[in-house]
C-alpha positions in Angstrom: 397.4 237.3 49.9 399.0 233.4 48.9 402.5 232.8 47.7 401.4 232.3 44.2 399.7 236.0 44.4 402.5 237.4 45.3 404.8 236.7 42.8 402.0 237.7 40.3 402.5 241.0 38.3 399.7 242.9 38.7 398.6 245.4 36.2 399.3 248.1 38.5 402.5 247.4 39.3 403.7 246.3 35.6 402.4 250.6 34.5 404.2 251.5 37.5 407.7 249.3 35.9 407.4 250.4 32.7 407.2 254.4 33.6 410.3 254.5 35.6 411.8 251.4 36.4 415.4 251.0 34.6 415.8 248.7 32.0 418.7 245.7 32.3 419.8 243.8 29.1 421.6 240.8 29.8 424.2 239.2 27.7 422.4 236.5 26.4 419.7 239.3 25.0 422.8 241.3 23.3 423.6 238.5 22.0 420.3 237.1 20.2 420.7 240.2 18.3 423.3 239.2 15.9 420.7 236.5 14.7 418.6 238.7 13.0 419.5 240.1 9.2 420.6 243.8 9.2 417.3 245.2 8.1 415.4 244.3 11.3 418.6 244.2 13.2 418.3 248.5 12.1 414.4 248.5 13.3 414.9 246.6 16.5 417.8 249.3 17.4 416.2 252.3 16.2 413.5 251.1 18.7 416.0 250.9 21.7 416.3 254.3 20.9 413.2 255.1 22.5 414.3 254.1 25.8 417.6 254.4 25.3 418.3 256.6 28.3 416.4 254.4 30.6 419.1 251.4 29.5 421.9 250.2 31.9 424.3 247.6 31.5 426.4 245.8 34.5 429.5 246.0 34.0 429.9 242.3 33.6 427.4 242.1 31.1 429.6 244.7 28.8 432.7 242.4 29.9 431.0 238.8 28.9 429.6 240.7 26.0 433.3 242.1 24.3 435.0 239.1 25.4 432.5 236.8 23.7 431.5 239.4 20.4 433.8 237.5 18.1 431.9 234.0 18.9 429.0 235.9 18.3 429.9 237.2 14.8 431.0 234.0 14.0 427.9 232.2 14.7 426.2 234.5 12.3 429.0 233.4 9.7 428.0 229.2 10.5 424.1 229.8 8.7 425.8 230.4 5.9 428.2 227.6 5.7 427.7 224.9 3.0 425.3 222.2 4.2 427.1 218.8 4.5 424.1 217.0 3.2 421.0 218.4 0.7 421.4 219.6 -2.3 425.6 219.0 -1.7 425.8 215.8 -1.6 426.0 213.7 -4.6 423.3 211.4 -3.5 421.4 211.4 -6.8 424.5 211.3 -9.0 426.1 208.3 -7.3 423.1 206.5 -6.6 422.0 206.9 -10.6 425.6 205.8 -11.5 424.8 202.4 -10.0 421.4 202.3 -11.0 422.5 202.8 -15.3 425.3 200.4 -14.7 423.3 197.5 -13.2 421.0 198.2 -15.6 422.9 198.2 -18.8 424.0 194.7 -19.5 421.5 192.3 -20.3 422.9 189.2 -18.9 421.5 189.4 -15.3 418.3 191.0 -14.0 417.7 194.1 -13.4 418.5 195.2 -17.0 417.0 198.0 -19.1 416.2 197.6 -22.8 418.7 200.0 -25.0 415.8 202.3 -26.1 414.6 202.9 -22.5 418.2 203.3 -21.5 419.0 206.0 -23.9 415.7 208.3 -23.1 416.7 207.8 -18.8 420.7 208.9 -19.6 419.2 211.9 -21.8 416.9 212.9 -19.2 419.5 212.4 -16.5 421.8 214.8 -18.2 419.5 217.4 -18.0 418.9 216.7 -14.1 422.6 216.7 -13.7 423.2 220.1 -15.5 420.4 222.1 -13.7 421.7 220.4 -10.4 425.0 221.9 -11.1 422.9 225.2 -11.9 421.2 225.2 -8.3 425.0 224.3 -6.6 426.5 227.0 -8.3 423.6 229.4 -7.3 423.9 228.8 -4.0 427.3 228.8 -3.5 427.9 232.1 -5.5 424.8 233.6 -2.9 426.3 232.5 0.2 430.0 233.7 -0.9 427.8 237.0 -1.4 425.9 236.9 1.8 429.8 236.2 3.9 431.1 239.7 2.2 428.2 241.4 3.2 428.8 239.8 6.7 432.2 240.7 7.0 431.4 244.7 6.0 428.6 244.5 8.3 430.7 243.1 11.2 433.2 245.9 10.6 430.6 248.5 11.0 429.0 247.0 13.9 425.7 248.8 14.8 424.9 246.6 18.6 428.5 247.0 19.0 428.2 250.8 18.5 424.5 250.4 20.8 426.3 248.5 23.5 429.3 251.5 23.2 426.8 254.0 23.7 424.6 252.8 26.9 425.2 253.7 30.3 427.1 250.6 31.9 428.5 250.1 35.8 431.4 248.7 37.3 432.2 245.2 37.2 432.9 243.9 40.6 436.8 243.7 41.2 438.9 240.6 42.0 438.6 240.6 45.6 435.1 241.3 45.8 434.5 238.8 43.1 436.4 236.1 45.6 433.2 237.3 48.0 430.6 236.4 46.0 432.1 233.6 44.9 432.2 232.6 48.3 428.4 233.5 48.8 428.1 231.6 45.6 429.2 228.1 46.7 426.8 227.7 49.2 423.8 229.3 46.9 424.5 226.9 44.5 424.9 223.9 46.6 421.1 224.2 47.7 420.4 225.6 44.1 419.6 228.8 44.7 419.3 231.4 42.1 420.7 232.7 39.7 423.9 230.9 38.0 423.8 227.5 39.8 423.3 225.8 36.0 426.5 226.8 35.1 427.9 225.3 37.4 428.5 220.9 38.2 426.9 218.7 37.8 425.1 220.9 35.3 427.6 222.4 33.3 431.5 220.9 33.6 432.6 223.3 30.7 432.9 226.7 32.6 436.0 226.9 35.6 436.8 229.6 37.9 434.9 232.9 37.8 433.4 232.1 34.4 430.9 230.0 36.9 429.6 232.6 38.6 429.3 235.7 35.8 425.1 235.5 36.4 425.5 235.7 39.9 428.2 238.9 39.5 425.1 240.1 37.1 422.9 239.9 39.8 424.7 241.3 42.4 425.6 244.3 40.3 421.8 244.9 39.3 421.4 244.7 43.3 424.0 247.0 44.1 422.5 250.0 41.4 419.0 249.3 42.3 419.6 250.0 45.9 422.3 253.4 45.2 419.7 254.8 43.1 416.6 253.4 44.4 415.2 252.3 41.4 413.1 249.3 40.0 414.6 247.2 37.5 413.3 245.6 34.1 415.3 243.2 33.2 415.7 241.5 29.8 416.9 237.9 29.7 417.4 235.6 27.3 418.9 232.8 29.5 415.5 230.6 29.6 416.9 228.0 32.3 415.6 227.6 35.3 417.9 229.5 37.3 416.4 232.7 36.0 412.9 231.6 35.3 410.2 229.8 37.4 409.7 226.4 35.1 406.2 225.0 34.9 407.4 220.8 35.4 410.0 221.3 32.5 408.4 223.5 30.9 409.7 227.7 31.2 407.4 230.1 32.1 407.7 233.6 31.6 407.9 234.5 35.6 411.3 235.4 37.4 412.2 232.6 40.4 410.4 233.4 43.0 414.0 234.2 44.9 415.1 236.3 42.6 411.9 238.5 43.3 411.9 237.9 47.2 416.1 238.8 47.1 415.3 241.9 45.1 412.7 243.4 47.2 414.4 243.2 50.5 417.7 244.2 49.3 415.9 247.3 47.4 412.8 247.6 48.6 411.5 248.1 44.7 409.8 246.4 42.2 411.5 243.9 39.9 410.3 241.8 36.8 411.8 239.7 34.1 411.1 239.6 30.4 413.1 237.1 27.1 413.6 239.5 24.5 410.4 238.4 22.4 408.7 239.4 25.4 410.1 242.7 25.7 409.6 244.2 22.1 406.0 242.9 22.1 405.2 245.3 25.6 407.7 247.9 23.7 404.8 247.5 20.5 402.0 247.9 23.2 403.6 250.9 25.5 405.1 253.1 22.9 403.2 252.7 19.1 402.1 256.3 18.9 401.7 258.8 15.8 405.2 259.4 16.0 407.0 256.4 15.6 404.4 253.8 14.4 405.8 253.6 11.3 408.9 251.3 12.8 406.3 249.1 14.2 405.2 246.9 11.3 408.7 246.1 10.6 408.7 244.3 13.7 407.3 241.3 12.7 410.2 239.7 11.0 412.2 240.5 14.0 409.4 239.0 16.6 409.3 235.9 14.6 413.0 235.2 14.4 413.3 235.8 18.0 410.0 233.6 18.8 412.2 230.6 16.8 415.4 231.4 18.5 413.7 231.3 22.3 411.6 227.8 21.2 414.9 226.6 19.8 416.5 227.3 23.3 413.8 226.1 24.9 414.5 222.8 23.2 417.8 222.6 24.1 417.2 223.2 27.6 415.3 219.6 27.9 417.6 216.8 29.3 417.7 214.6 26.3 416.6 216.7 22.8 415.9 213.6 21.8 412.3 213.4 23.5 411.4 217.2 21.9 409.3 217.3 18.8 409.6 220.8 16.6 407.3 221.5 14.3 406.7 224.7 12.2 404.0 226.5 11.5 403.0 226.8 8.2 400.8 229.8 8.4 403.3 232.1 10.7 406.2 229.7 10.4 406.4 230.0 14.4 408.3 226.6 16.2 405.8 224.8 18.0 407.9 223.0 20.7 406.5 219.8 23.0 408.1 217.2 24.9 407.2 213.5 24.8 406.4 212.9 28.6 403.9 216.4 28.1 401.7 214.7 25.8 398.8 212.4 27.0 399.0 209.3 24.5 395.8 207.4 23.3 396.8 205.4 21.2 393.6 204.1 19.2 393.6 200.9 17.2 392.2 202.1 13.7 392.6 199.4 11.4 393.7 195.1 11.0 394.7 192.9 8.4 395.6 189.2 8.6 399.1 188.0 7.3 401.3 185.4 7.2 402.0 185.4 10.6 398.9 186.8 12.2 397.1 190.1 12.4 398.4 193.1 11.2 397.1 196.3 13.8 397.5 200.2 12.6 397.6 202.3 15.9 396.9 206.3 15.9 397.5 208.9 18.4 396.3 212.1 17.6 397.9 215.6 19.1 396.3 218.7 18.5 398.8 222.1 18.8 398.7 225.4 18.2 401.4 228.3 17.7 401.9 231.5 19.9 399.7 233.0 17.3 396.4 230.7 17.7 397.0 228.3 14.2 396.3 224.8 14.9 398.2 222.1 13.8 397.8 218.4 13.9 400.1 216.1 14.2 399.2 212.2 13.5 401.0 209.4 15.4 401.1 206.3 14.0 402.4 202.3 14.7 402.0 199.6 13.0 402.4 196.1 15.6 403.1 192.6 13.1 403.1 190.3 14.8 400.8 190.2 17.8 403.0 192.1 20.5 405.4 193.4 18.3 406.7 196.2 16.8 406.6 196.6 12.9 407.0 200.2 11.7 405.9 203.3 12.4 405.1 207.1 10.6 404.4 210.6 11.7 401.8 213.2 9.8 401.6 216.9 10.0 398.3 219.0 9.2 399.1 223.0 9.1 402.8 222.6 9.8 406.0 220.7 8.9 408.2 218.6 11.6 411.4 220.1 12.2 412.3 217.7 14.7 411.2 214.2 16.0 411.1 212.3 18.6 411.0 208.5 19.0 407.9 207.4 20.0 407.5 203.5 19.9 408.4 203.5 23.4 405.0 205.2 23.8 402.4 202.0 23.0 403.1 199.1 25.3 402.3 196.3 22.7 402.8 193.3 25.3 400.2 194.5 27.7 397.9 195.6 24.4 397.8 191.8 23.4 396.8 190.7 26.4 393.1 192.8 26.2 390.1 190.5 25.3 387.7 191.8 23.1 383.9 191.7 24.7 381.8 190.6 21.5 384.1 188.0 20.2 386.7 187.0 23.0 389.8 187.5 20.8 393.1 188.8 22.4 394.4 191.9 21.0 394.1 195.0 20.6 391.0 196.9 21.8 389.3 200.5 22.2 387.9 202.5 24.8 384.6 200.1 24.1 386.8 196.9 24.6 386.1 196.0 21.1 388.7 194.9 18.9 389.1 196.4 14.9 386.9 193.9 13.3 384.3 194.2 15.9 384.1 198.1 16.0 383.8 198.1 12.1 381.5 195.7 12.0 379.4 197.4 14.8 379.7 201.2 13.4 378.5 199.5 9.9 375.6 197.9 11.8 374.7 201.6 12.9 375.0 203.3 9.5 372.6 200.5 8.3 369.7 201.4 11.1 
């Protein structure tokens, strides 16, 4: 058995874990429940009741949850804060007012004829009245959701669920200091978990806060060793001090060091799931006729969690400006792609003669796929004018909407392209895979059609 096979979860081991393992929730998993609206949240908690007797929470998870609960609640309110831009910015009113003011005088250009000006002012009034209706309605709805959220929080179903779950005892202060000493050695050598919560990766957490993940991990080890039980750990902290990464992209495989440490310490099996993957497995394992009516409602839950997980994956990258986020039109799932994960293959697709020489349009087409298998096509375009100089860029998306875009100007080396030579006419500039310039390529294709 090679190293890779050793750390793969076999079908047999997975079945054993789902039949016998204790299910442990991380603080990040409990926090993600607050991103759900009340009905999806209720559905998920009802499904968790199915395996409630098998769930166990480390004492430090309960401590972190209670300490951060108010912040989690506030985060759910933030979604209903009035946006700082969009329909609440008086951009239309301001720009239209300036436009009309500039065009009311016939003493200088531009100006509008009185009859045309009157029509525009009448239409402008209708638009302003409708904008006011839109703003007032959105404000009223947001206020209503704020009020209902306050009522929901007063009767917090997640808090009641956490309070009803069996939990461990957190380590006392002396034990925490001993773990801290071990943690310093582990973090220096990037041994998981938890080192991403300490410098140089995170300078915000101080003191024992930096070792929260390690306290949780040590509690899990202690519990599994004492009870001699395997563990399924549901962890939505998608950093590479918990999950194995493929280059810069997180996978669904736990860090190999964690699997080995758990097996060496306890003699038991261990595996991890994100909350989204855990729910998918629950659906597979427990969908029977008795509880079947609950699971159709899970689609909304999974969609929210997938989007939250993808957003978190996007935030993991060192430079978020290098991340493209696309929403699928078919299912609203988010697709996250790093700029350096794209194999940029620019092609000159058109050219026009202008005053300072030729303007060339380049295009790269990227085919993406969401988790549900729907195809989304993103087309990147750059215009070169004059030769060797960047002029403009544009992006189109078919089958989706771009939520966040990176700057791709640096992916096309215009200076190098300017030194290429067309094998047919000898002109220097951009060439394709046949070493033809755009004009020669166009003539070549036309000759093929004529033949």
